[in-house]
C-alpha positions in Angstrom: 0.0 0.0 0.0 1.3 3.5 -0.9 2.2 5.8 2.0 -0.6 8.0 3.3 1.2 11.2 2.2 1.4 10.1 -1.5 -1.9 11.6 -2.5 -0.9 14.9 -1.1 2.4 14.8 -3.0 0.7 13.7 -6.2 -1.4 16.9 -6.2 1.8 18.9 -6.4 3.2 16.7 -9.2 0.0 17.0 -11.2 -0.1 20.8 -10.6 3.6 21.3 -11.6 3.4 19.0 -14.6 1.1 21.1 -16.7 2.1 23.4 -19.6 2.4 26.3 -17.1 5.5 24.7 -15.5 7.4 27.4 -17.3 6.2 30.0 -14.7 9.6 30.7 -13.3 11.2 31.6 -16.7 8.2 33.7 -17.5 8.5 35.7 -14.2 12.3 36.1 -14.8 11.6 37.5 -18.3 9.0 39.8 -17.0 11.3 41.2 -14.3 14.0 41.8 -16.9 11.5 43.7 -19.0 10.5 45.7 -15.9 14.1 46.8 -15.5 14.4 47.9 -19.1 11.0 49.7 -19.1 11.8 51.6 -15.9 14.8 53.2 -17.6 12.6 54.6 -20.4 9.4 54.9 -18.4 8.6 58.6 -19.1 9.3 58.5 -22.8 7.4 55.2 -23.3 4.4 56.5 -21.3 4.3 59.8 -23.2 4.4 58.0 -26.6 1.8 55.6 -25.6 -0.7 58.1 -24.2 -0.2 60.5 -27.1 -1.0 57.7 -29.5 -4.1 56.6 -27.5 -5.4 60.2 -27.4 -4.9 60.6 -31.1 -7.3 57.7 -31.8 -11.1 58.2 -32.2 -12.9 58.6 -28.9 -14.6 55.2 -29.3 -11.2 53.5 -28.7 -11.0 55.1 -25.2 -14.2 53.4 -24.2 -12.9 50.2 -25.6 -9.7 50.4 -23.6 -11.7 50.9 -20.4 -14.0 48.0 -21.2 -11.0 45.7 -21.8 -9.2 46.9 -18.6 -12.2 46.2 -16.4 -14.1 43.5 -18.3 -11.1 41.4 -19.0 -10.8 40.7 -15.3 -14.5 39.8 -15.0 -14.2 37.3 -17.9 -11.1 35.7 -16.3 -12.9 35.5 -12.9 -15.9 33.8 -14.6 -13.8 31.3 -16.4 -11.9 30.4 -13.2 -15.2 30.1 -11.3 -16.5 27.7 -14.0 -13.4 25.6 -14.0 -13.3 25.5 -10.2 -16.9 24.3 -10.2 -16.2 21.6 -12.8 -13.1 20.5 -10.8 -15.6 18.9 -8.3 -16.2 16.1 -10.8 -12.5 15.5 -11.5 -11.5 14.6 -7.9 -10.2 16.1 -4.8 -6.8 16.9 -6.2 -8.4 19.3 -8.7 -10.6 20.8 -6.0 -7.4 21.4 -4.0 -5.8 23.3 -6.9 -8.9 25.3 -7.3 -9.1 26.3 -3.6 -5.4 27.1 -3.3 -5.3 29.1 -6.6 -8.3 31.1 -5.4 -6.7 31.8 -2.0 -3.3 32.8 -3.6 -5.1 35.1 -6.1 -6.5 37.0 -3.2 -3.1 37.0 -1.6 -1.5 38.4 -4.7 -4.0 41.3 -4.7 -3.4 42.0 -0.9 0.3 41.9 -1.4 0.1 44.4 -4.3 -1.9 46.8 -2.1 0.7 46.5 0.6 3.5 47.2 -1.8 1.7 50.2 -3.4 1.1 51.7 0.1 4.8 51.3 1.0 6.3 52.7 -2.2 3.7 55.3 -3.0 4.7 55.9 -6.6 2.7 58.8 -8.1 0.5 58.0 -11.1 2.3 59.0 -14.4 -0.8 61.0 -15.5 -0.2 63.2 -12.4 3.6 63.2 -12.3 4.0 64.1 -16.0 0.9 66.2 -16.4 -0.1 64.8 -19.8 -3.5 64.5 -21.5 -4.9 61.0 -21.2 -7.9 59.1 -22.5 -9.6 58.9 -19.1 -9.4 61.0 -15.9 -6.4 60.5 -13.7 -7.0 58.5 -10.5 -7.1 60.3 -7.2 -3.7 61.6 -5.8 -3.4 58.9 -3.1 -4.2 56.1 -5.6 -0.6 54.9 -6.1 0.8 53.5 -9.3 3.3 50.7 -8.8 2.4 47.9 -9.3 -0.8 47.8 -11.3 -3.5 46.1 -9.3 -5.4 45.4 -12.5 -2.4 43.6 -14.0 -1.8 41.7 -10.7 -5.4 40.4 -10.6 -5.5 39.6 -14.3 -2.3 37.6 -14.1 -3.3 35.9 -10.9 -6.6 34.8 -12.4 -5.0 33.7 -15.7 -2.4 31.6 -13.8 -5.2 30.1 -11.7 -7.1 29.2 -14.9 -4.1 27.6 -16.5 -3.3 25.7 -13.3 -6.8 24.1 -13.4 -6.9 23.5 -17.2 -3.8 24.3 -19.2 -5.7 24.3 -22.5 -7.3 27.6 -21.5 -4.0 29.5 -21.8 -5.1 30.5 -25.3 -7.8 32.7 -23.7 -6.3 33.5 -20.3 -2.8 34.7 -21.3 -3.8 37.1 -24.1 -6.7 38.5 -22.0 -4.4 39.2 -19.0 -1.9 40.9 -21.3 -4.8 42.9 -22.9 -5.9 44.1 -19.4 -2.4 45.3 -18.7 -1.9 47.1 -22.0 -5.3 48.8 -21.7 -4.3 50.2 -18.3 -1.4 52.0 -20.0 -3.4 53.1 -23.0 -6.0 54.9 -20.7 -3.1 56.6 -19.0 -3.4 55.1 -15.5 0.0 53.4 -15.4 3.6 53.3 -16.7 4.5 50.2 -18.7 6.8 49.0 -15.9 3.8 49.2 -13.5 1.9 46.7 -15.6 4.7 44.3 -16.3 5.6 44.2 -12.7 2.0 43.5 -11.8 1.8 40.6 -14.3 5.0 39.1 -12.8 3.7 39.5 -9.2 0.4 37.8 -10.1 2.1 34.8 -11.8 4.7 34.5 -9.1 2.3 34.5 -6.1 -0.4 32.2 -7.5 1.9 29.7 -9.2 4.4 29.2 -6.5 1.9 29.8 -3.7 -0.3 27.1 -5.0 2.6 24.7 -5.6 3.7 25.2 -1.9 0.2 25.1 -0.3 -1.4 22.3 -2.4 -0.2 19.3 -0.3 -1.3 20.8 3.0 -4.6 22.0 1.5 -5.2 18.5 0.1 -4.6 16.8 3.5 -7.0 19.3 5.1 -9.7 18.7 2.5 -9.3 15.0 2.9 -9.9 15.2 6.6 -12.8 17.6 6.2 -14.5 15.3 3.7 -14.0 12.3 6.0 -15.4 14.1 9.0 -17.7 16.7 7.5 -21.5 16.6 7.0 -23.0 15.3 3.8 -23.7 18.9 2.6 -20.0 19.7 2.7 -19.1 16.5 0.8 -21.6 17.4 -1.9 -20.2 20.9 -2.2 -16.7 19.7 -2.9 -18.0 16.9 -5.2 -17.0 14.0 -2.9 -20.3 12.7 -1.8 -20.5 9.9 -4.3 -16.9 8.9 -3.8 -17.3 8.8 0.0 -20.4 6.6 -0.4 -18.6 4.3 -2.8 -15.6 3.9 -0.4 -18.0 3.1 2.4 -19.7 0.4 0.4 -16.4 -1.1 -0.6 -15.3 -1.2 3.1 -18.6 -2.8 4.0 -18.1 -5.5 1.4 -14.6 -6.2 2.6 -15.7 -6.5 6.2 -18.5 -8.9 5.2 
């Protein structure tokens, strides 16, 4: 018989074995891009906002929709995949739970970092004309919360079902680009936010998955039927009980 901890280790192997296993190289590339963009941040921002303002006004509304709606779409896709994970087994439920928790953690961390660094918004520091109104003076710039949330959700989606990267990754990038086009962020704000979202969710989920799996196993074994149904384990628990009964007979 396999050791009791094998199932908890397997959830990490399954999670780390998907197409998104290149998360670390992705983060390193993004951090290198952040460093380069920081050196040219003012010039890159001015060029971007000038180009966005020169476009017909309808594009300004489109940029806002993408910046806000992209996150909503990613959240809905993740919610759908998380719900469907109930039918795939407790290991998938574990990944869904830990990815959701670390996504929230990524947002909280970004808020803490913004409050500590207090980088002024470029639309205020450079006094340029932008597509949308500049955020309030105490609404800090680095990193971009929208980019953090979009990258966190995209990483959570890919962790649950790698095939969805075709939607999740471009959409997260589009959210970040839209935030620069409307004038709310420097480019390095957005790229740093993307890196932070990927880093926290991917490695946070990898680290927490075994512990979360053990806790879920215990809660399913000792919890009420309603809880077992919620995590999709009601039928599996009943089948196991029937097999135990047959063996004892």
